C-alpha positions as CSV (number, residue, x, y, z in Angstrom):
1,M,22.7,11.3,-4.3
2,T,21.0,11.1,-1.0
3,A,17.8,13.2,0.0
4,A,20.0,15.8,1.7
5,D,22.7,16.2,-0.7
6,P,22.0,20.0,-2.0
7,R,23.4,19.2,-5.3
8,P,22.1,18.4,-7.8
9,A,21.5,15.2,-9.5
10,G,23.8,13.9,-12.2
11,P,22.7,12.1,-14.8
12,R,19.4,10.3,-14.6
13,D,19.5,6.4,-15.1
14,V,19.0,5.0,-18.3
15,D,14.6,4.6,-18.2
16,P,13.6,1.3,-20.4
17,R,10.9,3.2,-21.8
18,P,10.9,5.7,-24.5
19,A,10.9,9.4,-24.1
20,L,7.1,10.6,-24.1
21,I,8.1,14.1,-23.5
22,E,11.5,15.8,-23.7
23,V,12.4,19.8,-23.1
24,A,15.5,21.6,-23.4
25,G,16.9,25.0,-22.3
26,L,13.1,26.1,-22.2
27,S,13.6,29.4,-21.2
28,A,10.5,32.2,-20.4
29,S,10.5,35.6,-19.6
30,Y,8.0,37.9,-18.6
31,G,9.5,41.5,-20.2
32,R,12.1,42.2,-18.6
33,V,12.0,39.0,-15.8
34,A,13.6,35.5,-16.3
35,A,11.0,33.6,-15.3
36,L,12.0,30.2,-16.3
37,K,15.7,29.9,-17.3
38,P,16.7,27.1,-19.6
39,V,15.2,23.8,-17.9
40,D,15.7,20.2,-19.4
41,L,13.1,17.9,-18.3
42,H,11.6,14.8,-19.3
43,V,8.8,12.4,-19.1
44,A,8.7,8.5,-20.5
45,E,5.6,7.1,-21.8
46,G,3.2,6.4,-18.9
47,E,5.7,7.9,-16.2
48,F,4.5,9.8,-13.5
49,V,6.4,13.6,-13.1
50,T,6.0,15.6,-9.9
51,V,7.6,19.6,-10.6
52,L,7.7,20.8,-6.6
53,G,8.9,24.1,-5.9
54,P,8.4,26.9,-3.7
55,N,6.0,30.1,-4.9
56,G,7.5,31.9,-7.9
57,A,10.2,29.5,-8.9
58,G,8.9,29.3,-12.3
59,K,6.8,26.0,-11.7
60,T,3.6,27.2,-13.7
61,T,5.6,29.2,-16.3
62,L,7.5,25.7,-16.9
63,L,3.8,24.2,-18.1
64,R,2.5,27.2,-19.7
65,A,5.8,27.5,-21.7
66,I,6.0,24.1,-22.7
67,C,2.1,24.4,-23.9
68,R,2.9,27.6,-25.6
69,L,0.9,29.1,-23.6
70,V,3.6,31.8,-23.3
71,D,6.5,32.9,-25.7
72,G,9.4,30.1,-24.3
73,A,12.8,29.5,-26.4
74,G,14.3,25.8,-26.4
75,R,13.5,22.9,-27.9
76,I,10.4,20.2,-27.3
77,S,10.4,17.1,-28.6
78,F,7.0,15.1,-28.6
79,R,7.6,11.5,-29.3
80,G,10.5,12.3,-31.2
81,Q,8.5,14.8,-33.6
82,D,10.5,18.6,-32.7
83,I,6.5,20.3,-31.9
84,S,9.2,23.8,-30.4
85,T,6.6,25.8,-33.0
86,L,3.0,24.1,-32.9
87,R,0.4,26.4,-31.3
88,T,-1.7,25.8,-28.3
89,H,-4.8,23.7,-30.4
90,H,-1.8,21.9,-32.3
91,L,-0.7,20.4,-29.1
92,A,-3.6,19.8,-27.6
93,R,-4.2,17.5,-31.3
94,L,-1.4,15.5,-30.4
95,G,-2.5,14.5,-27.2
96,I,-0.5,17.7,-25.2
97,V,-3.4,18.7,-22.7
98,M,-3.3,20.9,-19.5
99,V,-5.1,21.3,-16.7
100,Q,-4.4,25.0,-15.5
101,E,-4.8,26.5,-11.6
102,G,-7.7,28.3,-11.5
103,R,-9.8,25.7,-13.7
104,G,-11.3,27.9,-16.4
105,L,-14.8,26.6,-16.8
106,F,-17.9,28.1,-18.2
107,G,-19.6,28.7,-15.1
108,E,-23.2,29.3,-17.1
109,M,-22.9,25.7,-18.7
110,T,-23.5,22.5,-17.4
111,V,-21.3,19.5,-16.1
112,R,-22.0,17.8,-20.1
113,E,-21.4,20.8,-21.6
114,N,-18.0,21.7,-19.9
115,L,-17.4,18.1,-20.5
116,L,-18.4,18.1,-24.1
117,L,-15.9,21.1,-24.9
118,G,-13.0,19.0,-24.4
119,A,-14.4,16.4,-27.2
120,Y,-14.3,19.2,-29.7
121,G,-11.4,17.5,-32.0
122,L,-13.5,14.4,-31.8
123,G,-16.3,16.1,-34.7
124,N,-19.3,14.4,-35.4
125,A,-17.5,10.9,-33.7
126,A,-20.5,10.1,-31.7
127,D,-19.4,6.7,-30.3
128,E,-16.3,8.1,-29.1
129,V,-17.8,10.9,-27.3
130,E,-20.2,8.5,-25.5
131,R,-16.6,6.5,-25.0
132,R,-15.0,8.8,-23.1
133,F,-18.2,10.1,-21.0
134,G,-17.8,6.8,-19.6
135,Q,-14.8,6.6,-18.8
136,V,-14.8,10.4,-16.6
137,Y,-18.0,9.4,-15.2
138,A,-16.2,5.5,-14.0
139,L,-13.7,8.0,-12.4
140,F,-15.9,10.6,-11.1
141,P,-18.8,9.6,-10.5
142,N,-20.2,12.6,-8.6
143,L,-19.8,14.0,-12.5
144,R,-21.8,11.5,-13.7
145,Q,-24.7,12.7,-10.9
146,R,-24.7,15.8,-12.2
147,A,-24.8,15.8,-15.2
148,D,-26.9,18.8,-15.3
149,Q,-25.8,21.0,-13.0
150,I,-24.4,24.7,-13.5
151,A,-20.6,24.1,-13.2
152,A,-20.7,27.4,-11.2
153,S,-23.1,25.9,-8.8
154,M,-20.7,23.2,-7.6
155,S,-18.1,22.8,-5.0
156,G,-14.8,23.2,-5.5
157,G,-13.4,20.1,-5.5
158,E,-16.4,18.8,-8.2
159,Q,-14.8,21.7,-10.4
160,Q,-11.4,20.1,-10.1
161,M,-13.1,17.1,-11.1
162,L,-14.6,18.7,-13.5
163,A,-11.2,20.3,-15.0
164,V,-9.7,17.3,-14.6
165,G,-12.8,15.4,-17.1
166,R,-13.1,17.8,-19.7
167,A,-9.2,17.3,-19.8
168,L,-9.3,13.7,-20.2
169,M,-12.6,14.0,-22.9
170,A,-9.4,15.3,-25.4
171,G,-7.6,12.0,-25.4
172,P,-4.2,13.2,-23.9
173,K,-1.5,11.2,-24.4
174,L,0.4,13.3,-21.4
175,L,-1.4,15.2,-19.3
176,M,-0.4,18.1,-17.7
177,L,-1.9,20.0,-14.6
178,D,-0.6,23.2,-12.4
179,E,-1.4,22.9,-8.5
180,P,-5.1,20.6,-8.7
181,S,-5.2,20.4,-5.2
182,L,-4.9,24.6,-4.4
183,G,-7.8,25.5,-2.4
184,L,-9.4,22.2,-1.5
185,A,-10.2,20.1,1.6
186,P,-7.2,17.4,2.3
187,R,-9.9,14.9,1.7
188,I,-10.9,16.2,-1.7
189,A,-7.4,16.9,-2.4
190,A,-6.3,13.2,-1.7
191,G,-9.2,11.7,-3.6
192,I,-8.4,13.9,-6.9
193,L,-4.7,12.6,-6.9
194,D,-5.5,9.4,-5.7
195,A,-7.8,9.2,-9.7
196,L,-4.5,10.8,-11.1
197,G,-2.6,7.9,-9.7
198,A,-5.2,5.6,-11.4
199,L,-4.8,7.5,-15.0
200,N,-1.0,6.6,-14.4
201,R,-1.5,3.1,-13.8
202,E,-3.6,2.4,-16.8
203,G,-0.5,4.2,-19.5
204,L,-1.3,8.3,-19.5
205,G,1.8,10.1,-18.9
206,I,1.4,12.6,-16.2
207,L,3.2,16.5,-15.5
208,L,2.3,17.6,-11.7
209,V,3.0,20.8,-10.6
210,E,2.0,20.8,-7.2
211,Q,2.7,22.5,-3.7
212,K,1.6,19.9,-1.6
213,A,4.6,17.7,-1.7
214,P,3.5,14.6,0.4
215,L,0.2,14.1,-1.7
216,A,2.3,14.4,-4.7
217,L,5.6,12.2,-3.7
218,K,3.0,9.6,-2.8
219,L,2.3,8.9,-6.6
220,A,5.5,10.7,-8.5
221,Q,8.1,8.0,-10.1
222,R,10.4,11.0,-10.1
223,V,10.7,14.6,-8.9
224,Y,12.2,18.1,-10.8
225,V,13.1,20.5,-7.9
226,L,12.9,24.4,-9.4
227,A,13.9,27.6,-6.9
228,S,14.2,30.6,-8.6
229,G,13.7,29.8,-12.8
230,S,16.3,27.1,-12.5
231,V,16.2,23.3,-12.0
232,R,18.1,22.6,-8.6
233,A,17.8,18.6,-8.5
234,E,16.3,16.1,-10.2
235,L,15.7,12.5,-8.7
236,P,14.0,9.5,-8.4
237,A,10.7,11.0,-5.0
238,H,11.3,7.9,-2.7
239,E,14.8,10.1,-2.2
240,I,12.7,12.9,-0.4
241,G,11.6,12.3,2.6
242,S,10.8,15.6,4.1
243,H,9.8,19.5,3.8
244,H,13.3,20.0,5.3
245,D,14.8,18.1,2.2
246,L,12.3,20.2,-0.3
247,A,14.3,23.4,1.6
248,R,17.6,22.1,1.2
249,F,17.4,22.4,-2.1
250,Y,14.9,25.7,-2.6
251,F,17.7,27.6,-0.5
252,H,21.1,25.9,-1.7
């Protein structure tokens, strides 16, 4: 398939890596509105997958349905285990962690306190908590410098770093992110996505919803294109060369 071909992609090439997460026939509705029609999707171990699509395509609903933040129908398996009926906090313990649009920080708490909340599942394992602090601070040095600063007083870019850092404190196996570059200056957005690329190179599976297609396509190995709640294409990232290519999928 070429980038200009508006037809849905055919069967995927065999990936030698085992599946991290597999979604089959996942759908979700808000009242009578079908926000997400039955969708099939997978992410392999250590893979970086991006979901692209116009506003209202169902991208956010897809992530929220996987995390059980909205009710959905369909089957989800994680490392071969059926997790379709598990609640959000159980999924987090398995290693499925989401950074939601809007960041969801506790604005009156410090950077360190927000990060510590991400490690709640570790209980009293102080050494492991400190090790994870070190990993987050190495990835985002600004957070170390502002460890005692109130989160609400930080810039938008720093708050997004904090949101990602808090998710990393949970020790994810699959990190899902909804529009992490939203509202950020291009340089800051690029820096955050570069950090995600570094995490992926270390073996972290990533499922990214992103509007800034050029940034996302630099990092992703594979892309799903959503429009009107349905998958219009699944293809290698390098096959999308321009916004014109994407538009052919959006409006076909």
